[in-house]
C-alpha positions in Angstrom: -23.8 16.5 0.0 -20.4 18.8 -0.3 -21.1 22.1 -0.3 -18.4 22.7 -3.6 -20.6 20.1 -5.5 -24.0 21.7 -4.6 -24.1 24.2 -8.0 -23.6 21.5 -10.1 -25.8 18.9 -8.3 -28.5 21.0 -7.2 -31.1 23.4 -9.2 -31.9 26.5 -7.9 -35.1 28.9 -8.0 -34.3 32.4 -9.0 -34.0 33.2 -5.0 -31.0 30.7 -5.2 -33.1 28.2 -3.0 -32.8 24.7 -4.0 -35.8 23.6 -6.1 -34.3 19.9 -7.9 -31.6 17.6 -8.5 -29.5 16.6 -11.4 -29.9 13.0 -11.4 -27.9 12.0 -13.8 -25.1 13.9 -11.9 -26.0 13.0 -8.4 -26.1 9.2 -9.3 -22.8 9.5 -10.7 -21.5 10.8 -7.7 -23.4 8.8 -5.5 -22.2 5.8 -7.6 -18.5 7.4 -7.1 -18.7 7.8 -3.3 -19.7 4.2 -2.5 -16.9 3.0 -4.6 -14.9 5.1 -2.8 -16.5 3.7 0.6 -15.6 0.2 -0.9 -12.6 0.3 -1.3 -11.3 2.5 1.7 -13.4 -0.2 3.7 -16.3 2.2 5.2 -18.8 0.2 3.5 -18.6 -3.7 3.5 -20.5 -6.6 1.9 -21.0 -10.0 4.4 -21.4 -12.2 1.0 -18.9 -10.9 -0.8 -14.8 -11.6 -1.5 -13.7 -8.1 -2.2 -15.4 -6.0 -0.3 -16.2 -7.8 2.9 -15.7 -6.3 6.9 -11.8 -6.3 8.3 -12.8 -8.0 11.1 -13.9 -10.6 8.9 -9.7 -11.4 7.7 -8.9 -11.7 12.0 -8.3 -15.0 13.4 -10.2 -15.0 17.5 -7.3 -15.8 20.0 -8.9 -19.1 20.8 -8.9 -19.9 17.4 -5.2 -18.6 16.6 -3.5 -21.6 17.9 -5.6 -23.9 15.8 -4.8 -22.2 13.0 -1.0 -21.4 13.0 -1.1 -25.2 14.1 -2.7 -25.9 10.5 -0.5 -23.8 8.6 3.2 -25.9 9.8 5.1 -22.8 9.5 8.3 -23.0 11.7 9.3 -19.0 11.2 5.4 -18.5 13.0 6.4 -20.8 16.0 10.0 -18.5 16.8 9.4 -15.6 19.4 9.6 -12.2 16.9 12.8 -11.4 18.9 14.5 -14.1 17.6 13.4 -13.2 13.9 14.7 -10.4 14.2 17.7 -10.7 15.4 18.6 -13.2 13.1 17.4 -11.0 10.1 19.4 -8.3 12.2 22.2 -10.6 12.1 22.2 -11.0 8.4 21.9 -7.8 7.4 24.9 -6.9 9.4 26.6 -10.1 7.3 25.6 -8.9 4.1 26.7 -5.2 4.3 30.6 -6.0 3.6 30.1 -8.1 0.7 27.7 -5.1 -1.1 30.6 -2.9 -0.1 32.8 -4.8 -1.4 31.1 -5.3 -4.5 30.2 -1.9 -4.8 33.9 -0.8 -4.9 34.9 -3.3 -7.6 31.9 -2.1 -9.7 30.3 -5.3 -9.7 26.8 -3.3 -9.0 26.2 -2.2 -12.8 22.6 -0.5 -11.7 24.1 1.4 -9.3 25.2 4.9 -10.5 27.5 7.2 -8.5 26.5 10.8 -8.1 29.4 12.9 -6.7 29.6 11.8 -3.0 25.5 10.1 -3.5 25.4 6.5 -4.4 21.6 5.9 -6.3 20.3 3.5 -8.0 20.3 3.6 -12.0 16.6 2.8 -13.4 17.3 0.1 -15.3 19.7 1.1 -17.7 23.9 0.8 -17.7 25.3 4.3 -16.2 26.0 6.8 -18.4 30.0 6.7 -19.0 30.5 10.5 -17.5 28.5 9.0 -14.3 31.4 6.1 -13.6 34.1 6.8 -11.9 
């Protein structure tokens, strides 16, 4: 029990020694701790879908090839380096298009503030921000 919560959860005698427990407060604190531990993964339930152990989600090395074959996803058959190279090339091809449309003012959801470009919050940029 945290030291800072002892005055709220325990009852004390005149000498300052703990004599009892505020059962309702302690129960509330305990349930709160259990909930936090479930959400963080510190606690788990074997028969639960939401709060099961992380290792239950993992596939063993022996079963990995079978699991990938069953998924039939072409992206998973390519090496990671090849995927990253393809994504980098695609991004490099999209930058000139983005810059051109930005200079032409086609990207109305972006507003220019001084020398910085920033995203507007779901509304058209005010007239004083448009150049």
